[in-house]
C-alpha positions as MATLAB code, in Angstrom:
seq = 'MVFPFVTAALLLSALTVYLCGLSGVNILLFGLLYFVLYFIGIALLFCAVLFIMSLTVNIDEPQKKDSRFFRNMTAFALGFMLKLLRVKVSVSGLENIPEGRFLLVQNHRSMFDPLVSLCAFNKYQLGFITKPENMKIPVIGKFAHRICCLPIDRDNARNAVKTINAAADYLKNDVCSVGLYPEGTRNRQSGEEILPFRNGSLKIATKAGVPVVVTSISGTELVKRNAPFKKTAVELKVCGVVPAETVSASTTAELSEITRKLLCDGLGLPFKENTDE';
ca = [
      93.340  112.522   91.066;
      90.857  112.844   88.247;
      88.793  115.652   89.743;
      90.523  118.493   88.760;
      90.506  117.106   84.896;
      86.629  116.040   84.744;
      85.594  119.160   86.420;
      87.535  121.355   83.783;
      86.408  118.805   81.172;
      82.414  119.431   82.289;
      83.132  123.306   82.592;
      84.305  123.458   79.124;
      81.537  121.138   77.421;
      78.780  123.085   79.529;
      80.289  126.542   77.942;
      80.755  124.792   74.282;
      77.204  123.638   74.626;
      75.787  126.927   75.753;
      77.421  128.823   73.109;
      76.253  126.479   70.340;
      72.984  127.098   71.699;
      72.120  123.313   71.585;
      69.028  122.222   73.165;
      66.656  119.106   73.704;
      68.646  115.759   73.290;
      71.543  117.400   71.304;
      72.380  118.712   74.972;
      72.588  115.661   76.066;
      74.996  114.106   73.186;
      77.253  116.726   72.259;
      77.327  118.023   75.769;
      79.055  114.128   76.317;
      80.884  114.452   72.941;
      82.354  117.426   74.051;
      82.950  115.931   77.589;
      85.037  113.046   76.490;
      87.256  115.203   73.760;
      88.065  117.709   76.433;
      89.334  114.957   78.766;
      91.546  113.985   76.377;
      92.687  117.015   75.276;
      93.346  118.076   79.148;
      95.033  114.921   79.575;
      96.979  115.242   76.259;
      98.161  118.694   77.498;
      98.992  117.648   81.356;
     101.592  114.520   79.192;
     102.888  117.431   77.168;
     103.734  119.543   79.942;
     105.444  116.424   81.891;
     107.484  115.820   78.933;
     108.689  119.500   78.590;
     109.737  119.411   82.369;
     111.674  116.313   81.696;
     113.603  118.131   79.160;
     115.309  120.379   81.996;
     116.718  117.407   83.836;
     119.971  116.220   83.124;
     120.554  113.030   84.202;
     124.076  112.720   84.330;
     124.120  115.319   87.624;
     124.094  113.628   91.188;
     120.751  114.584   92.661;
     121.565  116.624   95.974;
     118.317  117.341   97.438;
     114.810  116.414   96.420;
     112.389  118.483   94.285;
     109.164  118.926   96.053;
     107.565  120.361   92.828;
     108.874  117.132   90.550;
     107.715  115.154   93.676;
     104.014  116.468   93.938;
     104.074  116.370   90.191;
     104.867  112.843   89.790;
     102.263  112.038   93.022;
      99.421  113.383   91.275;
     100.268  111.912   87.870;
     100.014  108.658   89.140;
      97.268  108.897   91.041;
      95.464  110.085   88.006;
      96.849  106.599   85.802;
      95.832  104.323   88.789;
      92.533  105.833   88.515;
      92.560  105.647   84.967;
      93.351  101.691   85.586;
      90.585  101.403   88.423;
      93.209  100.735   91.073;
      92.135  101.110   94.659;
      94.429  101.361   97.419;
      94.008  100.452  101.048;
      96.551  101.883  103.536;
      96.817  100.760  107.157;
      99.632  101.063  109.424;
     100.782  104.896  109.030;
     100.709  105.253  112.469;
     103.916  103.335  112.928;
     105.717  104.928  110.535;
     108.320  107.214  112.507;
     109.370  110.539  112.159;
     112.588  111.451  110.325;
     114.469  109.554  107.930;
     113.760  105.659  107.387;
     114.520  102.740  105.031;
     111.415  101.078  103.465;
     111.562   97.789  103.072;
     108.870   96.287  100.870;
     107.971   92.022   99.141;
     108.082   93.263   95.211;
     104.890   91.439   93.458;
     104.696   93.660   90.185;
     106.234   97.272   88.327;
     103.170   98.713   89.713;
     104.298   98.481   93.459;
     106.759  101.149   92.971;
     104.039  103.257   91.868;
     102.019  102.897   94.541;
     103.868  103.362   97.113;
     105.627  106.849   95.982;
     101.896  107.831   95.529;
     100.898  106.266   99.192;
     103.834  107.618  100.985;
     104.316  110.854   98.886;
     104.725  112.910  102.268;
     107.552  110.550  103.420;
     109.453  111.357  100.337;
     110.390  108.245   99.164;
     113.722  107.914   96.802;
     113.925  103.769   95.237;
     116.278  102.050   94.825;
     115.629  100.369   90.596;
     117.825   98.909   88.480;
     119.686  101.435   85.778;
     116.672  100.144   82.915;
     114.161  101.968   84.732;
     116.127  104.959   84.543;
     116.460  105.212   80.748;
     112.770  105.197   80.254;
     111.889  108.639   78.889;
     110.112  111.342   81.210;
     109.782  108.786   83.729;
     113.064  108.530   84.429;
     113.797  112.217   84.325;
     111.253  112.262   86.870;
     112.810  110.011   89.072;
     116.338  111.288   89.114;
     114.654  114.360   90.380;
     112.929  112.562   93.667;
     116.187  110.893   94.415;
     115.908  107.502   92.958;
     118.668  105.386   92.131;
     119.787  102.983   89.951;
     121.692   99.524   91.102;
     123.793   97.840   89.382;
     123.738   94.223   90.667;
     126.036   92.682   88.195;
     129.170   95.215   89.219;
     129.743   95.152   92.936;
     131.984   98.392   92.717;
     129.023  100.273   91.606;
     126.122   98.420   93.660;
     128.622  100.091   96.455;
     128.653  103.472   95.220;
     124.537  103.347   95.108;
     124.270  102.153   98.968;
     126.660  104.586   99.756;
     124.548  107.181   98.174;
     121.296  106.348   99.526;
     123.025  105.985  102.747;
     124.248  109.657  102.223;
     120.686  110.470  101.675;
     119.192  109.667  104.597;
     122.278  111.107  106.711;
     121.544  113.868  105.155;
     118.122  114.592  105.469;
     117.735  114.808  101.870;
     114.819  111.749  101.812;
     113.814  108.465  102.814;
     115.044  105.453  100.644;
     112.665  102.170   99.427;
     114.245   98.996   98.240;
     112.573   96.025   97.070;
     115.498   93.264   98.887;
     114.433   90.725   97.022;
     116.014   91.889   94.127;
     113.626   91.452   91.280;
     109.613   90.551   91.217;
     108.883   87.664   93.113;
     106.808   85.888   90.193;
     105.304   82.709   92.291;
     102.398   82.284   93.381;
     103.046   84.376   96.736;
     103.289   81.592   98.804;
     106.755   82.581  100.228;
     109.220   85.363   99.839;
     112.072   85.229   97.647;
     115.477   85.004   99.572;
     116.823   89.180  100.465;
     120.051   90.016   99.649;
     121.695   91.206  102.386;
     123.270   93.759  101.028;
     121.057   96.362  100.344;
     120.439   96.480  103.983;
     123.506   98.038  104.784;
     122.290  101.359  103.515;
     120.219  100.847  106.870;
     123.289   99.850  108.567;
     125.128  102.670  107.473;
     122.731  105.553  108.163;
     121.720  104.151  111.690;
     118.028  105.096  110.630;
     115.063  102.414  111.544;
     113.706  100.286  108.735;
     109.959  100.496  108.276;
     109.071   97.113  106.804;
     105.719   97.028  104.294;
     103.634   94.401  102.736;
     101.878   94.840   98.966;
      99.272   92.673   97.373;
      96.887   92.886   94.605;
      99.384   94.878   92.284;
     100.067   91.858   90.411;
      96.284   91.423   89.410;
      96.856   95.451   87.760;
      97.752   94.227   83.885;
      94.895   91.624   84.051;
      92.174   93.755   85.418;
      92.592   97.216   83.894;
      90.766   98.934   82.766;
      87.738   96.816   82.784;
      87.601   95.413   86.398;
      88.892   97.064   89.822;
      91.934   95.633   91.177;
      92.081   96.233   94.800;
      95.396   96.825   96.393;
      96.596   96.849   99.828;
      99.312   98.182  101.295;
      99.887   97.802  105.214;
     102.933   98.800  107.588;
     103.893   95.300  109.120;
     106.493   96.977  111.603;
     109.497   99.150  112.489;
     113.086   98.506  112.931;
     114.336  101.062  115.990;
     117.542  102.297  114.995;
     118.994  100.832  118.004;
     118.461   97.831  117.109;
     119.503   98.012  113.145;
     122.827  100.148  114.361;
     123.538   97.136  116.868;
     122.559   93.892  114.147;
     124.472   92.772  111.249;
     122.836   92.990  108.032;
     122.027   89.642  107.808;
     120.410   89.778  111.227;
     118.819   92.644  110.242;
     117.718   91.078  106.951;
     115.905   87.941  109.710;
     114.479   90.207  111.675;
     112.600   92.242  108.686;
     111.961   89.252  106.521;
     110.200   87.831  109.936;
     108.119   90.991  109.998;
     106.939   90.965  106.389;
     106.194   87.177  106.688;
     103.689   87.567  109.742;
     102.452   90.747  107.800;
     101.538   89.042  104.892;
     100.240   85.803  106.778;
     103.304   83.623  104.642;
     105.767   80.888  106.951;
     108.756   82.359  107.980;
     111.974   80.378  106.460;
     115.275   81.339  107.257;
     117.257   83.455  104.630;
     119.270   81.911  102.366;
     121.262   84.398  100.976;
     124.756   85.362  101.682;
];
């Protein structure tokens, strides 16, 4: 994702050095200086473009379809950011993802989890369930709205049900696939176990009658500590898929146990029965 910026900066710096008629050691010194300045300038210009795009978004207007343009721009921007932070993402198990729409379930370790997943699963058109505060972040909230992310207010049962129904409608109407973190919050523990699932969130799958793709993510909790001086290896793995037939035949509590078992197995953690009601 950084390559276009680097290429443009190299071409512009080479052209500038040539037009200035520099020679000898000055070519290297000024060439490097111009490259850095052009790279920063292009990056700032790109940020300005994102900001201008965000001004066209009305976050109070319900999103009825996924915007491919905003989604591709989001994936490009996230890829660029992850490269700058020296995050190396490895993905496995993509061959297990079924065709059509699905509910993606994932453990939650860091604020970078959805950013990595949106970038890695760009072609699957994911819209994440997120906390309302994230939708209020300048630029980011507007882009999230245009790629069908939905805020869920867990402190207001009525509003939470509206979000669950809206997400199920996205799936049934082939608008996008949906991703969520049934733990409900970031797991700040050492990673020795998964937090209890909030079973109600899995109603999205049972209402829509779609498969559940269970994915594990690890390493994102180290990004803030390592970046940008040290590389961070992030592993994203598809642990298994719960077929639509099994989803439709299961209660949310049963589905929660099935998905937690797949996630625990994928992470190599002991499985414990869910305590959430």
